[in-house]
Structures are given as C-alpha cells and as structure tokens.
NUROMI-342591 format. One record per residue (C-alpha): residue in one letter; x negated, y negated, z. Coordinates in steps of 0.001 Angstrom, whole numbers. Layout:
REM NUROMI-342591
SITE residuo      xx      yy      zz
SITE       a       X       Y       Z
...
***
This chain:
REM NUROMI-342591
SITE residuo      xx      yy      zz
SITE       m  -25749  -10969   27363
SITE       p  -28209   -9148   29712
SITE       v  -29072   -6727   26891
SITE       l  -29804   -9667   24590
SITE       a  -31916  -11384   27237
SITE       i  -34021   -8260   27845
SITE       a  -34409   -7623   24109
SITE       v  -35582  -11151   23341
SITE       r  -38133  -11059   26180
SITE       e  -39494   -7728   24949
SITE       l  -39708   -9133   21449
SITE       e  -41531  -12222   22676
SITE       a  -44041  -10081   24580
SITE       r  -44717   -7932   21507
SITE       v  -45404  -10940   19308
SITE       r  -47752  -12390   21928
SITE       r  -49699   -9121   21729
SITE       g  -49818   -9410   17957
SITE       q  -47212   -6699   17313
SITE       i  -44941   -8043   14600
SITE       d  -41532   -6347   14643
SITE       a  -39438   -8084   11986
SITE       a  -36601   -5554   12283
SITE       r  -36209   -6129   16030
SITE       f  -36408   -9899   15550
SITE       q  -33701   -9755   12889
SITE       a  -31485   -7504   15040
SITE       v  -31694   -9841   18060
SITE       a  -31033  -12898   15888
SITE       l  -28005  -11291   14246
SITE       l  -26554  -10167   17560
SITE       a  -27091  -13617   19105
SITE       r  -25346  -15228   16126
SITE       d  -22407  -12820   16374
SITE       e  -22149  -13343   20117
SITE       r  -22070  -17126   19676
SITE       a  -19215  -16803   17162
SITE       r  -17344  -14460   19527
SITE       v  -17716  -16793   22505
SITE       k  -16499  -19798   20533
SITE       a  -13463  -17874   19301
SITE       d  -12536  -16307   22660
SITE       v   -9461  -18260   23870
SITE       s   -9423  -16362   27172
SITE       l  -12546  -18192   28365
SITE       t  -12372  -21404   30326
SITE       e  -14425  -24373   29115
SITE       a  -16861  -23866   32002
SITE       q  -17311  -20191   31166
SITE       r  -17761  -20977   27479
SITE       d  -20377  -23650   28255
SITE       t  -22261  -21227   30503
SITE       y  -22350  -18537   27817
SITE       l  -23405  -21001   25136
SITE       k  -26218  -22365   27312
SITE       r  -27555  -18855   27823
SITE       l  -27351  -18247   24074
SITE       d  -29187  -21532   23494
SITE       g  -31956  -20220   25744
SITE       i  -32166  -17030   23690
SITE       a  -32227  -19060   20472
SITE       t  -35063  -21192   21877
SITE       i  -37157  -18111   22635
SITE       l  -36480  -16772   19133
SITE       a  -37620  -20083   17635
SITE       q  -40774  -20137   19779
SITE       t  -41500  -16548   18807
SITE       a  -41082  -17307   15110
SITE       a  -43369  -20318   15499
SITE       r  -46101  -17924   16639
SITE       q  -45505  -15744   13570
SITE       p  -43962  -17951   10860
SITE       s  -43362  -14936    8598
SITE       l  -40421  -14076   10890
SITE       f  -38539  -17102    9563
SITE       l  -38083  -15210    6296
SITE       v  -35693  -12697    7879
SITE       l  -33432  -15552    9036
SITE       h  -32692  -16866    5560
SITE       e  -29068  -16546    4502
SITE       d  -30090  -14453    1496
SITE       a  -32488  -12270    3485
SITE       e  -31596   -8602    3209
SITE       i  -30789   -6905    6511
SITE       s  -33029   -3884    6852
SITE       d  -31686    -519    7949
SITE       s  -34002    -628   10944
SITE       a  -32469   -3941   12058
SITE       l  -28942   -2572   11681
SITE       r  -29788     504   13768
SITE       l  -31354   -1638   16499
SITE       k  -28359   -3979   16500
SITE       r  -25936   -1077   16871
SITE       a  -28038     382   19707
SITE       m  -27968   -2947   21599
SITE       q  -24210   -3195   21099
SITE       v  -23777     269   22605
SITE       d  -26084    -632   25525
SITE       g  -23994   -3744   26136
SITE       g  -20730   -1782   26243
SITE       m  -19477   -3167   22931
SITE       e  -17985   -1348   19993
SITE       p  -20877   -1014   17526
SITE       d  -20599   -2229   13962
SITE       p  -19380     499   11612
SITE       e  -22052    2383    9720
SITE       p  -22619     661    6372
SITE       v  -21401    2625    3379
SITE       r  -24370    3245    1124
SITE       p  -24135    4146   -2546
SITE       e  -25334    7600   -3389
SITE       t  -29108    7484   -3759
SITE       p  -30839    8941   -6795
SITE       p  -32139   12488   -6363
SITE       t  -35712   11216   -6407
SITE       a  -35218    9307   -3144
SITE       v  -36092   12035    -712
SITE       r  -35655    9944    2425
SITE       d  -32143    8870    3370
SITE       q  -33553    6288    5759
SITE       r  -35310    4555    2824
SITE       p  -32357    4117     426
SITE       v  -33834    1356   -1747
SITE       v  -34661    2802   -5169
SITE       p  -34705     101   -7869
SITE       r  -32931    1226  -11035
SITE       s  -36022     673  -13171
SITE       v  -38040    2923  -10860
SITE       a  -35452    5708  -11040
SITE       t  -35500    5451  -14835
SITE       a  -39299    5647  -14917
SITE       q  -39363    8689  -12643
SITE       l  -36717   10490  -14680
SITE       a  -38641    9703  -17868
SITE       n  -41747   11366  -16431
SITE       p  -40531   14139  -14099
SITE       f  -43703   16223  -14327
SITE       l  -46665   14418  -12828
SITE       e  -49803   16191  -13928
SITE       p  -52352   16441  -11102
SITE       d  -55839   15196  -11881
SITE       f  -58401   17818  -10859
SITE       s  -61226   16376  -12954
SITE       a  -63087   14838  -10016
SITE       v  -62560   17593   -7431
SITE       e  -65823   18386   -5707
SITE       q  -67090   21946   -5469
SITE       r  -68444   22578   -2009
SITE       r  -70596   25364    -742
SITE       p  -69543   26941    2539
SITE       t  -71126   25334    5594
SITE       a  -71650   26626    9093
SITE       r  -68988   25610   11579
SITE       r  -71545   24308   14041
SITE       l  -69267   21458   15127
SITE       a  -66115   23504   15681
SITE       g  -64688   22593   19066
SITE       w  -66546   19283   19405
SITE       e  -64627   16031   19918
SITE       l  -66147   13943   17126
SITE       i  -64092   10778   16634
SITE       t  -65465    9007   19719
SITE       p  -69136    9720   18840
SITE       l  -68469    8558   15273
SITE       l  -67054    5241   16471
SITE       s  -69847    4730   19003
SITE       s  -72401    5363   16242
SITE       f  -71262    2034   14758
SITE       e  -70893     243   18078
SITE       q  -74444    1228   19036
SITE       a  -76007     970   15585
SITE       v  -79782     945   15382
SITE       p  -81066   -2428   14096
SITE       g  -81790   -2209   10397
SITE       a  -79498     772    9769
SITE       s  -77821     868    6379
SITE       s  -74479    -932    6192
SITE       s  -73557      99    2661
SITE       m  -73452    3306     666
SITE       e  -76008    3747   -2071
SITE       l  -74520    2191   -5191
SITE       p  -75606    2896   -8774
SITE       e  -77072     263  -11018
SITE       p  -74510   -1773  -12939
SITE       t  -73423    -323  -16252
SITE       p  -72268   -2300  -19272
SITE       s  -68524   -2842  -19187
SITE       r  -66040   -4571  -21436
SITE       l  -64507   -7566  -19746
SITE       p  -61985  -10096  -20987
SITE       s  -63544  -12966  -22858
SITE       g  -65092  -15591  -20617
SITE       l  -65305  -13370  -17534
SITE       e  -68447  -11992  -15967
SITE       l  -69103   -9825  -12943
SITE       m  -71807  -10582  -10437
SITE       p  -74277   -7698   -9950
SITE       h  -72888   -6735   -6534
SITE       q  -69390   -6471   -8027
SITE       a  -70551   -4443  -11026
SITE       r  -72240   -1877   -8766
SITE       v  -68934    -964   -7094
SITE       v  -67295    -575  -10497
SITE       a  -70229    1632  -11563
SITE       a  -69657    3834   -8495
SITE       a  -66054    4354   -9614
SITE       v  -67301    5212  -13108
SITE       h  -69560    7853  -11534
SITE       g  -66593    9432   -9751
SITE       h  -66560    7853   -6286
SITE       r  -62972    7501   -5095
SITE       t  -62863    6128   -1522
SITE       f  -64108    2677    -585
SITE       l  -64008     550    2534
SITE       l  -64920   -2618     661
SITE       a  -65955   -4825    3562
SITE       d  -67886   -7527    1713
SITE       e  -67852  -10860    3462
SITE       p  -64818  -12946    2430
SITE       g  -65303  -14814    -802
SITE       l  -67337  -12189   -2704
SITE       g  -64616  -11188   -5147
SITE       k  -63154   -8002   -3675
SITE       t  -59923   -8258   -5704
SITE       a  -61765   -8137   -9031
SITE       q  -63874   -5206   -7842
SITE       a  -60782   -3227   -6840
SITE       l  -58919   -3861  -10094
SITE       l  -61899   -2979  -12282
SITE       a  -62634     123  -10173
SITE       a  -59042    1221  -10813
SITE       e  -59577     640  -14533
SITE       a  -62797    2679  -14448
SITE       a  -61077    5520  -12560
SITE       n  -57882    5294  -14667
SITE       a  -56039    5195  -11343
SITE       y  -52662    4252  -12787
SITE       p  -50034    3688  -11737
SITE       l  -51816    1721   -9018
SITE       l  -50149     586   -5786
SITE       c  -51446   -2616   -4168
SITE       v  -50211   -3355    -623
SITE       v  -51026   -6970     184
SITE       p  -50010   -9835    2505
SITE       s  -46974  -11763    1267
SITE       v  -48939  -14956     766
SITE       v  -51153  -13407   -1951
SITE       k  -48624  -11347   -3937
SITE       t  -48480  -13856   -6752
SITE       n  -52246  -14229   -6767
SITE       w  -52688  -10455   -7126
SITE       a  -50386  -10445  -10151
SITE       r  -52450  -13233  -11681
SITE       e  -55705  -11383  -10988
SITE       v  -54354   -8251  -12703
SITE       a  -53501  -10314  -15779
SITE       l  -56935  -11951  -15646
SITE       w  -59234   -8945  -15151
SITE       t  -57179   -6151  -16761
SITE       p  -54954   -7931  -19291
SITE       t  -54001   -4689  -21044
SITE       r  -52306   -3448  -17860
SITE       s  -48774   -4443  -16938
SITE       v  -48024   -5591  -13396
SITE       t  -44824   -5930  -11375
SITE       v  -44281   -7547   -7990
SITE       v  -41778   -6107   -5500
SITE       q  -39491   -8773   -4048
SITE       g  -36869   -7851   -1429
SITE       s  -34961   -4798   -2661
SITE       g  -36989   -4664   -5851
SITE       d  -34096   -5175   -8254
SITE       t  -36313   -7063  -10701
SITE       i  -39367   -4806  -10771
SITE       d  -40569   -2845  -13778
SITE       g  -40718     843  -12875
SITE       f  -42986    1528  -15852
SITE       a  -45664   -1006  -14818
SITE       d  -49283      74  -14431
SITE       v  -49767   -1938  -11238
SITE       v  -47153   -2368   -8497
SITE       v  -47784   -5115   -5935
SITE       v  -45819   -4963   -2674
SITE       n  -46231   -6862     571
SITE       y  -46365   -5327    4035
SITE       e  -43152   -6986    5192
SITE       v  -40831   -5180    2738
SITE       l  -42725   -1910    2595
SITE       d  -40267    -142    4907
SITE       r  -37462    -443    2302
SITE       h  -39555    1126    -438
SITE       v  -41477    3952    1225
SITE       g  -39074    6567    -159
SITE       w  -39557    5957   -3877
SITE       i  -43182    4883   -3527
SITE       t  -44160    8273   -2095
SITE       t  -42654   10072   -5094
SITE       h  -43617    7692   -7892
SITE       g  -46862    9414   -8863
SITE       f  -49349    6704   -7900
SITE       r  -52936    7719   -8659
SITE       g  -54521    4931   -6693
SITE       m  -53773    2698   -3725
SITE       v  -55382    -553   -2637
SITE       v  -54713   -2067     784
SITE       d  -55721   -5730     897
SITE       e  -56650   -7317    4235
SITE       a  -56815   -3786    5610
SITE       h  -57345   -5045    9165
SITE       f  -53574   -5660    9110
SITE       i  -53102   -1926    9747
SITE       k  -55474   -1700   12729
SITE       n  -52598   -1138   15168
SITE       k  -51525    2425   14352
SITE       k  -48344    2029   16403
SITE       s  -47004    -722   14154
SITE       q  -44508      50   11407
SITE       r  -46724   -1400    8710
SITE       s  -49587     935    9667
SITE       q  -47357    3980    9820
SITE       h  -45881    3215    6395
SITE       v  -49298    2690    4805
SITE       l  -50700    5894    6310
SITE       e  -47631    7884    5280
SITE       i  -47854    6666    1687
SITE       a  -51583    7423    1558
SITE       d  -50999   10983    2810
SITE       r  -48251   11587     253
SITE       i  -50433   10299   -2583
SITE       r  -53239   12666   -1542
SITE       q  -50774   15574   -1488
SITE       r  -49867   14916   -5123
SITE       i  -53260   13804   -6467
SITE       p  -56328   15700   -5155
SITE       r  -58741   12748   -5393
SITE       p  -56894    9454   -5855
SITE       l  -58655    6120   -5791
SITE       m  -58181    4729   -2266
SITE       m  -59592    1293   -1447
SITE       a  -59359    -699    1783
SITE       l  -60344   -4348    1290
SITE       t  -61210   -6532    4253
SITE       g  -63939   -8987    5054
SITE       t  -63188   -8569    8769
SITE       p  -62534   -4868    9462
SITE       l  -63261   -5364   13167
SITE       i  -61149   -7894   15021
SITE       n  -61479   -7027   18699
SITE       d  -62637   -3460   19090
SITE       i  -64530    -685   17324
SITE       d  -61272    1306   17422
SITE       d  -60026    -996   14632
SITE       f  -61840    1417   12302
SITE       r  -59490    4319   13084
SITE       a  -56493    3371   10942
SITE       i  -58676    2312    7996
SITE       w  -60639    5583    8069
SITE       q  -57373    7507    8284
SITE       f  -55943    5614    5310
SITE       l  -59024    6568    3306
SITE       g  -58635   10220    4317
SITE       w  -61929   10335    6210
SITE       i  -60260   11322    9482
SITE       d  -56834   12362   10711
SITE       e  -55280   11750   14115
SITE       r  -57773   13903   16010
SITE       k  -60689   15036   13849
SITE       p  -62762   14254   10752
SITE       g  -61346   15162    7362
SITE       p  -62909   17907    5202
SITE       r  -65422   15686    3379
SITE       l  -66619   13975    6529
SITE       m  -66787   17246    8443
SITE       a  -68839   18835    5670
SITE       g  -71239   15900    5758
SITE       l  -71592   16104    9532
SITE       e  -72258   19852    9334
SITE       e  -75004   19216    6788
SITE       t  -76885   17052    9312
SITE       g  -77526   20173   11387
SITE       l  -76878   18153   14555
SITE       t  -74257   18041   17292
SITE       p  -73218   15100   19520
SITE       a  -75563   16529   22181
SITE       d  -78598   15929   19947
SITE       p  -80414   12569   20192
SITE       g  -80349   11936   16449
SITE       f  -76663   12686   15932
SITE       r  -75297    9134   16085
SITE       p  -77566    7563   13439
SITE       a  -77017   10570   11166
SITE       a  -73257   10478   11760
SITE       r  -73104    6767   11028
SITE       q  -74933    7260    7737
SITE       t  -72579   10105    6839
SITE       v  -69565    7814    7270
SITE       v  -71268    4997    5350
SITE       d  -71970    7373    2458
SITE       l  -68256    8177    2197
SITE       g  -67743    4695     826
SITE       i  -68484    1775    3160
SITE       v  -69652   -1194    1108
SITE       r  -70713   -4250    3070
SITE       r  -72625   -7114    1477
SITE       r  -73271  -10582    2865
SITE       k  -73154  -13777     862
SITE       a  -76702  -14599    1839
SITE       d  -77899  -11346     255
SITE       v  -75910  -11090   -2978
SITE       a  -74626  -14559   -3777
SITE       s  -77431  -16912   -2946
SITE       d  -75960  -19500   -5316
SITE       i  -72990  -19994   -2957
SITE       p  -73889  -23088    -918
SITE       a  -74414  -22812    2818
SITE       r  -71660  -23281    5361
SITE       r  -71692  -24592    8891
SITE       i  -69253  -24894   11774
SITE       a  -69331  -28282   13457
SITE       d  -67541  -28838   16741
SITE       l  -65901  -32240   16940
SITE       p  -64975  -33119   20533
SITE       v  -62017  -35474   20797
SITE       e  -60897  -37469   23796
SITE       l  -57188  -37137   24471
SITE       d  -55441  -40124   25950
SITE       a  -55705  -40421   29729
SITE       a  -52142  -39365   30489
SITE       t  -52325  -36273   28250
SITE       t  -55732  -35266   29596
SITE       r  -54470  -35637   33139
SITE       a  -51377  -33529   32394
SITE       i  -53422  -30756   30793
SITE       r  -56009  -30777   33562
SITE       n  -53212  -30568   36122
SITE       a  -51735  -27604   34270
SITE       e  -55133  -25882   34222
SITE       q  -55564  -26550   37934
SITE       r  -52118  -25132   38739
SITE       l  -53012  -22043   36754
SITE       a  -56366  -21779   38540
SITE       r  -54718  -22157   41961
SITE       r  -52273  -19380   41157
SITE       l  -55150  -17145   40110
SITE       v  -57051  -17968   43303
SITE       q  -54000  -17167   45445
SITE       r  -53604  -13836   43725
SITE       y  -57321  -13144   44101
SITE       d  -57171  -13913   47828
SITE       a  -54150  -11653   48320
SITE       m  -55814   -8753   46505
SITE       a  -59104   -9384   48337
SITE       a  -57273   -9264   51678
SITE       r  -55879   -5849   50800
SITE       a  -59382   -4725   49865
SITE       e  -60686   -5880   53263
SITE       r  -58089   -3791   55055
SITE       s  -59329    -765   53124
SITE       d  -63018   -1579   53849
SITE       k  -63774   -2283   50164
SITE       t  -65203   -5753   50587
SITE       v  -67766   -7356   48283
SITE       d  -70127  -10147   49278
SITE       g  -69594  -13318   47295
SITE       i  -67279  -13324   44285
SITE       d  -65933   -9901   43386
SITE       h  -66188  -10055   39584
SITE       e  -64392   -6759   39124
SITE       l  -61482   -8154   41123
SITE       v  -61630  -11363   39080
SITE       r  -61059   -9381   35900
SITE       r  -58227   -7399   37487
SITE       v  -56505  -10657   38454
SITE       a  -57037  -12066   34958
SITE       r  -55688   -8910   33340
SITE       r  -52562   -8980   35526
SITE       e  -52002  -12662   34718
SITE       l  -52246  -11929   31006
SITE       t  -49725   -9115   31275
SITE       e  -47223  -11334   33068
SITE       a  -47842  -14218   30672
SITE       a  -47102  -11966   27705
SITE       e  -43787  -10938   29238
SITE       s  -42552  -14425   30091
SITE       s  -42570  -17803   28371
SITE       s  -41896  -19732   31570
SITE       g  -44466  -21332   33823
SITE       e  -47979  -22632   33183
SITE       n  -49699  -19578   31727
SITE       v  -52796  -19642   29552
SITE       f  -50778  -19491   26325
SITE       a  -48670  -22491   27325
SITE       v  -51762  -24488   28306
SITE       v  -53577  -23735   25038
SITE       r  -50511  -24588   22987
SITE       r  -50107  -27880   24845
SITE       i  -53721  -28683   23984
SITE       g  -53042  -27901   20321
SITE       q  -50044  -30233   20309
SITE       a  -52097  -32984   21927
SITE       k  -54865  -32639   19319
SITE       a  -52505  -32585   16321
SITE       t  -52501  -36259   15335
SITE       l  -56198  -36689   16140
SITE       a  -57086  -33746   13910
SITE       a  -54778  -35007   11159
SITE       d  -56299  -38486   11377
SITE       y  -59779  -37043   10899
SITE       a  -58539  -34937    7961
SITE       a  -57084  -38045    6314
SITE       q  -60410  -39852    6704
SITE       l  -62299  -36917    5213
SITE       a  -59902  -36690    2281
SITE       r  -60366  -40378    1575
SITE       n  -64169  -40228    1732
SITE       a  -65192  -36663     802
SITE       g  -62466  -35169   -1389
SITE       k  -60025  -32335    -803
SITE       v  -59559  -30931    2734
SITE       v  -57908  -27762    4049
SITE       f  -56174  -28315    7420
SITE       f  -55487  -25153    9458
SITE       a  -53205  -24884   12504
SITE       k  -51503  -22015   14320
SITE       h  -48167  -23541   15254
SITE       i  -45377  -25086   13221
SITE       d  -45102  -28168   15433
SITE       v  -48803  -28949   14943
SITE       m  -48427  -28641   11154
SITE       d  -45311  -30823   11308
SITE       a  -47128  -33515   13302
SITE       a  -49988  -33509   10792
SITE       s  -47576  -33710    7860
SITE       e  -45799  -36688    9418
SITE       l  -49079  -38541    9837
SITE       f  -50109  -37849    6225
SITE       e  -46750  -39114    4983
SITE       s  -47062  -42283    7061
SITE       r  -50526  -42896    5559
SITE       g  -49398  -42224    2003
SITE       v  -51681  -39180    1745
SITE       r  -50365  -36539    -659
SITE       y  -50535  -33036     742
SITE       a  -49340  -29493      57
SITE       s  -47997  -27194    2751
SITE       v  -48725  -23450    2887
SITE       r  -46857  -21719    5713
SITE       g  -45062  -18520    6549
SITE       d  -41474  -19769    6369
SITE       q  -41710  -20530    2637
SITE       t  -40563  -18341    -207
SITE       p  -43406  -16897   -2327
SITE       d  -42508  -19186   -5254
SITE       v  -42577  -22349   -3141
SITE       r  -45816  -21309   -1472
SITE       q  -47510  -20630   -4809
SITE       r  -46329  -23940   -6269
SITE       n  -47856  -25746   -3304
SITE       i  -51139  -23841   -3656
SITE       d  -51265  -24672   -7367
SITE       a  -50567  -28328   -6628
SITE       f  -53487  -28510   -4196
SITE       v  -55837  -26679   -6566
SITE       n  -54884  -28443   -9789
SITE       d  -53558  -31920   -8908
SITE       p  -56396  -34330   -8042
SITE       n  -53935  -36569   -6177
SITE       v  -52990  -33808   -3706
SITE       t  -55931  -34074   -1329
SITE       i  -54924  -32039    1739
SITE       a  -53554  -28519    2158
SITE       v  -51744  -28078    5503
SITE       c  -52035  -24356    6127
SITE       s  -50820  -21858    8684
SITE       l  -53786  -20045   10200
SITE       t  -51701  -16867   10227
SITE       a  -49919  -17080    6875
SITE       a  -52609  -18772    4753
SITE       g  -55776  -17559    6439
SITE       v  -56202  -14587    4101
SITE       g  -56425  -13955     393
SITE       l  -56259  -17535    -912
SITE       n  -58833  -19231   -3141
SITE       l  -59113  -22854   -2081
SITE       q  -62704  -23539   -3098
SITE       v  -61704  -26858   -4687
SITE       a  -62241  -28175   -1142
SITE       s  -65481  -28128     813
SITE       n  -64188  -29362    4171
SITE       v  -62007  -27362    6559
SITE       i  -60283  -28704    9661
SITE       l  -59502  -26152   12393
SITE       a  -56963  -28135   14402
SITE       e  -56255  -25250   16788
SITE       l  -58583  -22506   17934
SITE       s  -57818  -18905   17146
SITE       w  -58212  -16211   19789
SITE       t  -60516  -14253   17464
SITE       n  -63624  -15151   15523
SITE       a  -62396  -12998   12636
SITE       e  -59299  -15172   12113
SITE       q  -61429  -18307   12196
SITE       t  -63900  -16803    9694
SITE       q  -61124  -15738    7344
SITE       a  -59758  -19276    7304
SITE       i  -63132  -20850    6546
SITE       d  -63769  -18335    3775
SITE       r  -60712  -19530    1854
SITE       v  -63129  -22310     870
SITE       h  -66565  -20683    1213
SITE       r  -66403  -18164   -1622
SITE       i  -67475  -17457   -5191
SITE       g  -66835  -20572   -7233
SITE       q  -67791  -22989   -4468
SITE       t  -70398  -25520   -5581
SITE       e  -70669  -27703   -2468
SITE       p  -71905  -26974    1069
SITE       v  -68931  -26106    3275
SITE       t  -68293  -27620    6680
SITE       a  -65629  -26358    9061
SITE       w  -64732  -28971   11654
SITE       r  -63407  -27434   14873
SITE       i  -61425  -29995   16804
SITE       i  -62197  -29439   20513
SITE       a  -60311  -31204   23290
SITE       a  -63008  -32448   25642
SITE       q  -62795  -31642   29356
SITE       t  -60294  -28807   28834
SITE       i  -60312  -25029   28522
SITE       d  -60562  -25575   24754
SITE       a  -64363  -25849   24981
SITE       k  -64660  -22573   26929
SITE       i  -62543  -20758   24350
SITE       a  -64749  -22023   21530
SITE       v  -67834  -20569   23228
SITE       l  -66116  -17218   23767
SITE       i  -64964  -17060   20139
SITE       d  -68531  -17562   18978
SITE       a  -69721  -14776   21280
SITE       k  -67241  -12346   19746
SITE       a  -68786  -12883   16310
SITE       s  -71511  -10337   17025
SITE       l  -69159   -7324   17055
SITE       a  -68935   -6947   13279
SITE       a  -72583   -7920   12879
SITE       r  -73646   -5109   15176
SITE       a  -71270   -2428   13887
SITE       l  -71393   -3146   10166
SITE       d  -74550   -5134    9514
SITE       a  -76709   -3424   12186
SITE       s  -78134   -6824   12964
SITE       g  -79369   -5939   16416
SITE       d  -77484   -8839   17974
SITE       e  -76285   -8153   21475
SITE       t  -72635   -7147   21363
SITE       v  -70222   -8600   23878
SITE       s  -67650   -6461   25625
SITE       p  -64644   -5721   23411
SITE       a  -62399   -7294   26065
SITE       d  -60462  -10041   24345
SITE       v  -61140  -13741   24552
SITE       q  -57967  -14377   26535
SITE       l  -59182  -12175   29372
SITE       e  -62621  -13761   29354
SITE       a  -61141  -17268   29365
SITE       l  -58974  -16542   32403
SITE       a  -61804  -14764   34203
SITE       g  -64046  -17784   33585
SITE       l  -61375  -20178   34865
SITE       l  -60933  -18168   38058
SITE       t  -64671  -17734   38612
SITE       e  -65203  -21473   38237
SITE       a  -62428  -22216   40765
SITE       l  -63860  -19726   43269
SITE       t  -67353  -21166   42833
SITE       d  -66064  -24706   43416
SITE       r  -64313  -23545   46569
SITE       q  -67505  -22002   47944
SITE       t  -69518  -25140   47349
***
C-alpha cells in the first residue's frame, strides 16, 4: 500500500508538470485493481482492517481519476480491451517487488519475426512482416546527396547550441522568419482541389530537392496538405506520419483527398489490421512505443511529425521514440524527407526548439549537425563576433524553417478577435473562492516572512518587498502543489473557478448557438464538460462531444455530426484532446470556458475555427470570473504571446521572461498581499 501511495503521488506530480506517462498510469491502476481484489478475498482480515484498506484504495482511485481528468487520453488505457504495454507490466512488477510481493510471472511472448530487432518492442503486425520479407533489400536513395567542399574548422571547440537558441530569442526586428522558397510550379492535383500560393511554394521547394522543413505556419494555413504533397513531390514513400490520436482519422482522409493514388493505413493498438504494403502509415504518439521496433526497419523514406511541439520535452517517452525513429531513418536513407508541423513550436521557452531541431537532424544532443555546422563555418564568424547571432539565425532558417502568418498569405480569411466576457459568480461561490485565494495568499505571506527572517539573520535584508524572495516562495509553492493534491493550492483554486463558471459559460454558448449559429465550447476538465452537456440537454440543444476518453471512431462520428448536421449546433471539446488538428470552421464562435496556462494552447483551440475555409469573422469568448485570480491569469497569458512573435516572426515585441504563467500568477498574488499589508 505505501508503494502504491508513493507511485500515485509521483504520477500525479508528473501529469501536473505536463509529463504524460501512460505506462506508469496503467501500471498503478492495474496494481490498485489487483490489490482491491486481494483485500476483498482475504478471509484473514477483520472487517475493520478490510474497510481501512479499501478506504485507502478509494483514495488512490480518486487521485487516479483526478489525474486522468487532467489528461483525458489516460482514460483509454483503462478500457477493458486496452492492451497492457510491456512498459506497464515492467513497472507493475517493479512495484510488486518494492512492496515485498511475489511479482507476476513474465508473460510468455510468441517468437518475434527476425525483422523485429528489439525484443522490448515485440509488436510486429503480420502484414508488416510480410511486406518486409517481400522487399528485403531497401535501395538507398543517393540522388539528392549534397556535395560539399571542405570548410575550415573555425568553430571547433565552441559551444554553439546556446548561441543558436539565443539568436532566435534575441532576434533583430525585421529578420527573416522563413527560408527562401521558390515560385510555385504547376502541379497535378485531384479534380476540384487547388493550392494557395503559400502552400504551392513549399511543394516547389520539395520538387527542387529540399528535404527538411519546420513548417511553422500559423494554425489554419493547410500544413497537412503541404506535407502530403511535398512527400509526393519527393517520392518519400513509404511515409510515416506521427500524429495526435484525435486527428488520425482526419490524416487518413487527407491522404485520400490530396494523394488519392497513394494507399494509407492507420495503426490502431497492436496494429493487427494495418496494411504493411501501404504508402502512408499513420500512427499516434500514444501507441508508438509498441511499434518502434518494426517502424525503424520498415524502410520509410519520409517522416512527418504533426503538432511537433508534443515532443518538446526530450525526457518524455514520446520524444525519445520519435527521435530514435528519425535517427534510424537517416541511417538507412541519406536524405529522407523530414517535416515537423506545428503552428506553435514555442510553448514556454526557447529550448522548445531543441527536440524539433534534433528530429530534423539539424543538431544532436550537444552540437550542430553536419549541414548546420557547414553553414555556420561559411559565415566566417564565431560566437565572439558581434554579427554571429543574426548570421547564425539565418543559417538555421535556411535549413528549412517556414513561418507564414494568415495576415500575410491568406488575407481572404476573415479577422479574429478575443473578447473577454466577465461573469459574476453567485455570492456564496465568489465568497468561497475569495476565501480560498486569501488562505493561499496568507500561506505565501507566512512563508515569505519566515524566509525573510532567515535572510535578516544573515544580513541579507532588502528594503521594501524583496521580489527575488517573492519568486523563490512562489516557486517553492508550485513545487509542493505539484506533488500534492491536498490543500488550497493554485491548481485547486483555478479548477474550482472553472467548475463555478461551467454553467454560466454553457448558458452563453446556448444563447450564441440559438442566435449566431454553430459554437465550439472548450474546457480543460471533464466535470466542466459534463456540466455544460447537462445544461445543453436540459435546454434541448443538440451537441457533439469531442474528448480524450473516446475511441477514435466515436470521436470522428461526433466531429462529423457537428460539421455536417445543421441541427447539431455545439461541439463540447476538451482543450487538451481537441485543441489540435481539427477543422471546425463551420463555426465562427468559440467559447473558452476555462483558461489554459499557455497562450499557445489557447491559440491552437481558436484556430480550429479560424483557418482556411472560414468565411465569417471569428470571435473567441473567454469567460472570466470577475474578482478572482482568473483575471490575472488572462493578462499573463496574453503577455506570453510575444515569445513566438519575437523568436519566429522577429516582430520586435518585448518578450516576457520564459518563467511560466503559474509562477507569475503566484508571485503576483503574494506581491499584492504584501503591498496590502504595508498600506
């Protein structure tokens, strides 16, 4: 029981930090289920002992449910037909050993085909094995290999990754944000389809032999079509597309739409139904760990990673799998087509670039790759020279960064705006939330005073409010809040606000749907979506739900219903599960019932509606709880928007510190409390 308790707390803390570990979640859930069955069957226990054990297990189950509510995709691993991953089995056995129990016996695996080189990745669908045996000799493609002249090793010994990243963080206003692209060339497209000029230029670059792209166009500018037609131009087949689960079906449809002569297969679970001979293989991040073995030996000549900001955390399993596959593809094919698609490559920090650049082969763990190093050598500069950073930035951009804004390339897309809609919570709820905020502020003040007293004893006093100490207190509070779900921490307060706003936001959505047409309703938590759904049902409003705990088929049916059925007027969407990759431009109004902690997540959600094909001005209504911390968070989210503008668009806007919004919100709360105390 102590091992389970520690494991579930660690899991909860990871999810709060945005580190999704489906294998660990599944292992803890399985062990808790087994332990419950054991306790109920143990006749040696008294009723009191059994009740005590079951109550503790109920507490663990509650934390698991709360954790899954933060990341609804975790519900998928709890289904009865969900396959138990090898990673989950290993973790479960390790926890059993730690708890002094006899571990489950090692599962007996069937002998894997000789093409599966990794025993820890035993899933090799029969169709894939057949395809690999039918084509055992994969001819390398050397046609696009560049011939380079020797360059001086002026930069040998320099640490270059940090200067390269800072060249984007400190971009000169007006600096180029996109590689030079050729003029569009005539191309044969399926009947009735047409590319916009900005899309055709990327395809033309692939025709001319360019093979690495960070396609960072603003959301809604048709990146999927560009990637598929670039693969066609480069003959990069078989092509691997790694995508979020919510858009797997949509990717298959886009393949059939833009490249109808190419066959496509979608990997589900263990991949028993996939076609190993298909030209395009679509797989989602969540099941990638089961398929790494055969994927790395299948002979892919191209790889597309959709929503590439998903791999920004290089310590996560999904990032490690993607980077491993990319490296193996490059080992077999000298210049494969590698494309990272994301409208929001920077979420919190300029370091978010690292994993994407590594996927593209531009850098490795510690230094630039050969092409980037050659380009840096050709500048004739070192990091000690004043002009190095602008030249280095341009060198990276020329490797394949493509960033276009809607305002520049798709002027026919109507404008969008974000409108804050303050709502007054009922008196009792407002009072409860304000009391919770005040208790949190008092705890922060007490901690500040204790740390300030220690500073006085060491003669390190600061007149007035010590803002450095304020941030240290806020950072410590965040760390403790991430490790515990008890008490009034900032996450609990914000979630309580979201719950309180749920019916008010849903009521406004119902009014909009009645008067202005289809509406997309976004929320972060399951209980907020449930409350909205209940209100819509009580009003007789037809809606479709798009959330992480649905199977892909159910999710796609609901999306189709919203898009195609005029009587389905509201889509109730998870901000996490439905905030990327979907085309919902049949609506022109978006309700943001809960605030995200990042501007990028908010932007992604809005751009499900504000994209190519939209004919009406788009309005995103942010529901803000008046007289609460909600309003402060909204201001901080807006401030964070300048990070991508500065790094990618070289807009010249002042960039805020990369410290996250949570830290700034707590620091602001503490500063306000200290100021009130002084006055």
